[in-house]
C-alpha positions as a Markdown table, in Angstrom:
| # | Residue | x | y | z |
|---|---|---|---|---|
| 1 | Met | 26.6 | -82.8 | 35.8 |
| 2 | Val | 26.0 | -79.2 | 36.5 |
| 3 | Thr | 27.9 | -76.8 | 38.3 |
| 4 | Pro | 26.1 | -75.7 | 42.1 |
| 5 | Gly | 25.1 | -72.5 | 41.7 |
| 6 | Ala | 24.7 | -72.5 | 37.9 |
| 7 | Val | 21.8 | -70.9 | 36.2 |
| 8 | Val | 19.8 | -73.3 | 34.4 |
| 9 | Gln | 17.5 | -72.6 | 31.8 |
| 10 | Thr | 14.4 | -75.0 | 31.1 |
| 11 | Asp | 11.4 | -75.0 | 29.6 |
| 12 | Gly | 8.3 | -75.5 | 31.8 |
| 13 | Trp | 8.6 | -79.3 | 32.0 |
| 14 | Gly | 7.6 | -79.8 | 35.9 |
| 15 | Gly | 10.3 | -82.2 | 36.4 |
| 16 | Tyr | 12.9 | -78.8 | 36.8 |
| 17 | Asn | 10.4 | -77.7 | 39.3 |
| 18 | Thr | 13.4 | -79.0 | 42.2 |
| 19 | Leu | 16.2 | -77.1 | 40.7 |
| 20 | Arg | 15.8 | -74.7 | 42.6 |
| 21 | His | 16.1 | -76.8 | 46.1 |
| 22 | Asn | 19.1 | -78.6 | 45.0 |
| 23 | Gly | 21.1 | -75.0 | 45.0 |
| 24 | Tyr | 20.3 | -74.2 | 41.1 |
| 25 | Ala | 19.2 | -70.8 | 39.4 |
| 26 | His | 16.3 | -72.0 | 37.2 |
| 27 | Gln | 15.4 | -70.0 | 34.5 |
| 28 | Lys | 12.0 | -71.2 | 32.6 |
| 29 | Lys | 11.1 | -70.2 | 29.4 |
| 30 | Leu | 7.4 | -71.9 | 28.4 |
| 31 | Leu | 8.2 | -72.4 | 24.9 |
| 32 | Ser | 4.0 | -73.1 | 24.3 |
| 33 | Ser | 3.2 | -70.0 | 24.6 |
| 34 | Ser | 5.8 | -68.5 | 22.9 |
| 35 | Ala | 5.2 | -67.2 | 19.2 |
| 36 | Asp | 8.6 | -68.4 | 18.5 |
| 37 | Pro | 9.8 | -71.4 | 17.3 |
| 38 | Ala | 12.5 | -73.7 | 19.8 |
| 39 | His | 15.3 | -73.0 | 17.8 |
| 40 | Val | 14.8 | -69.3 | 18.6 |
| 41 | Ser | 13.3 | -69.4 | 22.2 |
| 42 | Met | 16.8 | -71.6 | 23.0 |
| 43 | Pro | 19.1 | -71.1 | 20.4 |
| 44 | Gly | 21.5 | -73.0 | 22.6 |
| 45 | Val | 20.0 | -76.0 | 23.0 |
| 46 | His | 18.7 | -76.4 | 19.6 |
| 47 | Arg | 22.5 | -76.3 | 18.7 |
| 48 | Val | 23.8 | -79.0 | 20.9 |
| 49 | Ala | 20.7 | -80.9 | 20.1 |
| 50 | Ser | 20.8 | -80.7 | 16.1 |
| 51 | Leu | 25.1 | -81.3 | 16.6 |
| 52 | Leu | 24.4 | -84.3 | 19.1 |
| 53 | Lys | 21.9 | -86.0 | 16.2 |
| 54 | Arg | 24.6 | -84.9 | 13.3 |
| 55 | Trp | 27.4 | -86.8 | 15.4 |
| 56 | Ile | 25.0 | -89.9 | 16.3 |
| 57 | Leu | 24.5 | -90.2 | 12.1 |
| 58 | Gly | 27.7 | -89.5 | 11.0 |
| 59 | Thr | 30.0 | -91.5 | 13.7 |
| 60 | His | 27.6 | -94.3 | 14.4 |
| 61 | Gln | 25.9 | -94.5 | 11.3 |
| 62 | Gly | 22.5 | -94.7 | 13.3 |
| 63 | Ser | 23.2 | -97.4 | 14.9 |
| 64 | Val | 22.7 | -96.6 | 18.6 |
| 65 | Ser | 22.1 | -98.9 | 21.5 |
| 66 | Val | 20.6 | -97.6 | 24.3 |
| 67 | Glu | 22.7 | -99.7 | 26.6 |
| 68 | His | 25.5 | -97.5 | 25.7 |
| 69 | Leu | 23.7 | -94.8 | 25.1 |
| 70 | Gln | 25.6 | -93.2 | 28.0 |
| 71 | Ser | 28.4 | -93.5 | 27.1 |
| 72 | Tyr | 27.8 | -91.7 | 23.7 |
| 73 | Leu | 26.6 | -88.7 | 25.5 |
| 74 | Glu | 30.0 | -88.9 | 27.5 |
| 75 | Glu | 32.0 | -88.7 | 24.3 |
| 76 | Phe | 29.9 | -86.7 | 22.8 |
| 77 | Thr | 30.3 | -83.9 | 25.7 |
| 78 | Phe | 34.0 | -84.5 | 25.8 |
| 79 | Arg | 34.5 | -83.9 | 22.1 |
| 80 | Phe | 32.0 | -80.8 | 22.3 |
| 81 | Asn | 33.7 | -78.6 | 25.1 |
| 82 | Arg | 37.1 | -79.1 | 23.5 |
| 83 | Arg | 35.7 | -78.7 | 20.3 |
| 84 | Ala | 37.9 | -75.3 | 19.9 |
| 85 | Ser | 41.3 | -76.1 | 21.4 |
| 86 | Ser | 43.7 | -75.2 | 20.2 |
| 87 | Ser | 46.4 | -77.6 | 21.5 |
| 88 | Arg | 44.4 | -80.9 | 20.8 |
| 89 | Gly | 47.9 | -83.1 | 21.0 |
| 90 | Leu | 48.1 | -81.9 | 24.6 |
| 91 | Val | 44.5 | -83.2 | 25.0 |
| 92 | Phe | 45.8 | -86.3 | 23.9 |
| 93 | Arg | 48.8 | -86.4 | 25.9 |
| 94 | Arg | 46.5 | -86.0 | 29.0 |
| 95 | Leu | 44.2 | -88.5 | 28.2 |
| 96 | Leu | 47.3 | -90.9 | 27.9 |
| 97 | Glu | 48.4 | -90.0 | 30.9 |
| 98 | Gln | 45.7 | -91.0 | 32.9 |
| 99 | Ala | 45.1 | -94.2 | 31.1 |
| 100 | Val | 48.5 | -94.7 | 32.7 |
| 101 | Val | 47.7 | -94.0 | 36.0 |
| 102 | Thr | 44.1 | -95.7 | 35.9 |
| 103 | Glu | 43.3 | -98.7 | 36.9 |
| 104 | Pro | 41.3 | -101.1 | 34.4 |
| 105 | Ile | 37.4 | -100.7 | 33.7 |
| 106 | Ile | 35.7 | -103.3 | 32.6 |
| 107 | Gly | 32.7 | -102.9 | 30.6 |
| 108 | Thr | 30.0 | -104.0 | 32.0 |
| 109 | Glu | 31.1 | -100.7 | 34.1 |
| 110 | Ile | 30.9 | -98.6 | 31.6 |
| 111 | Ala | 27.8 | -99.8 | 29.8 |
| 112 | His | 25.3 | -97.6 | 31.3 |
| 113 | Gly | 28.3 | -94.4 | 32.0 |
| 114 | Phe | 31.3 | -94.6 | 33.8 |
| 115 | Asp | 30.7 | -93.2 | 37.6 |
| 116 | Trp | 34.2 | -91.2 | 37.8 |
| 117 | Arg | 33.6 | -90.1 | 40.9 |
| 118 | His | 33.8 | -93.3 | 43.0 |
| 119 | His | 37.0 | -94.8 | 40.7 |
| 120 | Asn | 40.1 | -94.8 | 42.7 |
| 121 | Met | 42.8 | -92.7 | 40.4 |
Protein backbone atom coordinates (compact mmCIF):
# COMPACT_ATOMS: atom_id res chain seq x y z
CA MET A 1 0.00 0.00 0.00
CA VAL A 2 1.27 3.44 -0.91
CA THR A 3 0.07 6.70 0.60
CA PRO A 4 -1.97 8.69 -1.96
CA GLY A 5 0.08 11.53 -3.39
CA ALA A 6 3.41 9.79 -2.70
CA VAL A 7 6.28 9.87 -5.18
CA VAL A 8 6.75 6.38 -6.61
CA GLN A 9 10.10 5.61 -8.23
CA THR A 10 10.07 2.67 -10.64
CA ASP A 11 11.91 1.21 -13.56
CA GLY A 12 10.46 1.57 -17.04
CA TRP A 13 8.00 -1.33 -16.91
CA GLY A 14 4.71 -0.36 -18.61
CA GLY A 15 2.59 -1.74 -15.78
CA TYR A 16 3.40 1.39 -13.79
CA ASN A 17 2.04 3.78 -16.42
CA THR A 18 -1.28 4.28 -14.62
CA LEU A 19 0.31 5.58 -11.41
CA ARG A 20 -0.18 9.24 -12.39
CA HIS A 21 -3.86 8.59 -13.19
CA ASN A 22 -4.29 7.12 -9.71
CA GLY A 23 -2.95 10.17 -7.87
CA TYR A 24 0.74 9.33 -7.52
CA ALA A 25 3.77 11.27 -8.70
CA HIS A 26 5.70 8.83 -10.90
CA GLN A 27 9.45 9.01 -11.47
CA LYS A 28 10.81 6.51 -13.98
CA LYS A 29 14.41 5.37 -14.00
CA LEU A 30 15.16 3.43 -17.17
CA LEU A 31 17.74 0.95 -15.95
CA SER A 32 18.40 -0.55 -19.38
CA SER A 33 19.58 2.81 -20.76
CA SER A 34 21.78 3.52 -17.75
CA ALA A 35 25.43 2.54 -17.52
CA ASP A 36 24.95 2.08 -13.76
CA PRO A 37 23.97 -1.32 -12.36
CA ALA A 38 20.60 -1.54 -10.58
CA HIS A 39 22.11 -1.39 -7.08
CA VAL A 40 23.65 2.00 -7.98
CA SER A 41 20.60 3.45 -9.80
CA MET A 42 18.04 2.39 -7.20
CA PRO A 43 19.95 1.59 -3.99
CA GLY A 44 16.88 1.61 -1.72
CA VAL A 45 15.02 -0.95 -3.81
CA HIS A 46 18.11 -3.12 -4.09
CA ARG A 47 18.72 -2.94 -0.32
CA VAL A 48 15.14 -3.92 0.57
CA ALA A 49 15.12 -6.77 -1.97
CA SER A 50 18.43 -8.05 -0.56
CA LEU A 51 17.13 -7.86 3.02
CA LEU A 52 13.94 -9.68 2.00
CA LYS A 53 15.91 -12.49 0.36
CA ARG A 54 18.23 -12.78 3.38
CA TRP A 55 15.22 -12.81 5.75
CA ILE A 56 13.48 -15.56 3.75
CA LEU A 57 16.64 -17.67 3.69
CA GLY A 58 17.33 -17.12 7.40
CA THR A 59 13.83 -17.30 8.82
CA HIS A 60 12.18 -19.76 6.46
CA GLN A 61 15.34 -21.60 5.38
CA GLY A 62 14.35 -20.87 1.78
CA SER A 63 11.15 -22.88 2.17
CA VAL A 64 8.28 -20.63 1.17
CA SER A 65 4.95 -21.42 -0.39
CA VAL A 66 3.11 -19.32 -2.93
CA GLU A 67 -0.03 -19.75 -0.85
CA HIS A 68 1.51 -17.83 2.07
CA LEU A 69 3.70 -15.39 0.11
CA GLN A 70 1.54 -12.35 0.88
CA SER A 71 1.68 -13.15 4.60
CA TYR A 72 5.47 -13.48 4.46
CA LEU A 73 5.71 -10.09 2.76
CA GLU A 74 3.40 -8.51 5.33
CA GLU A 75 5.52 -9.86 8.19
CA PHE A 76 8.72 -8.65 6.52
CA THR A 77 7.18 -5.20 6.00
CA PHE A 78 6.08 -5.05 9.65
CA ARG A 79 9.57 -5.97 10.85
CA PHE A 80 11.33 -3.69 8.34
CA ASN A 81 9.24 -0.67 9.31
CA ARG A 82 10.07 -1.20 12.97
CA ARG A 83 13.74 -2.15 12.60
CA ALA A 84 15.01 1.03 14.30
CA SER A 85 12.35 1.18 17.00
CA SER A 86 13.77 2.13 20.36
CA SER A 87 10.72 0.77 22.18
CA ARG A 88 10.25 -2.79 20.97
CA GLY A 89 8.49 -3.70 24.21
CA LEU A 90 5.84 -1.10 23.38
CA VAL A 91 5.36 -2.68 19.93
CA PHE A 92 4.78 -6.05 21.60
CA ARG A 93 2.34 -4.46 24.05
CA ARG A 94 0.39 -2.86 21.19
CA LEU A 95 0.32 -6.21 19.42
CA LEU A 96 -1.17 -7.86 22.51
CA GLU A 97 -3.73 -5.05 22.86
CA GLN A 98 -4.82 -5.58 19.25
CA ALA A 99 -5.02 -9.35 19.76
CA VAL A 100 -7.45 -8.84 22.64
CA VAL A 101 -9.84 -6.56 20.72
CA THR A 102 -9.65 -8.25 17.30
CA GLU A 103 -12.12 -10.93 16.25
CA PRO A 104 -10.67 -14.37 15.51
CA ILE A 105 -9.24 -14.86 12.04
CA ILE A 106 -9.24 -18.29 10.40
CA GLY A 107 -6.41 -19.69 8.32
CA THR A 108 -8.18 -19.39 4.98
CA GLU A 109 -8.54 -15.64 5.56
CA ILE A 110 -4.80 -15.13 5.88
CA ALA A 111 -3.47 -17.65 3.38
CA HIS A 112 -3.23 -15.03 0.62
CA GLY A 113 -2.85 -11.98 2.82
CA PHE A 114 -5.47 -10.52 5.09
CA ASP A 115 -7.45 -7.40 4.12
CA TRP A 116 -7.44 -5.48 7.41
CA ARG A 117 -9.54 -2.64 5.93
CA HIS A 118 -12.69 -4.79 6.03
CA HIS A 119 -12.15 -6.44 9.41
CA ASN A 120 -14.15 -5.37 12.47
CA MET A 121 -11.98 -4.31 15.37
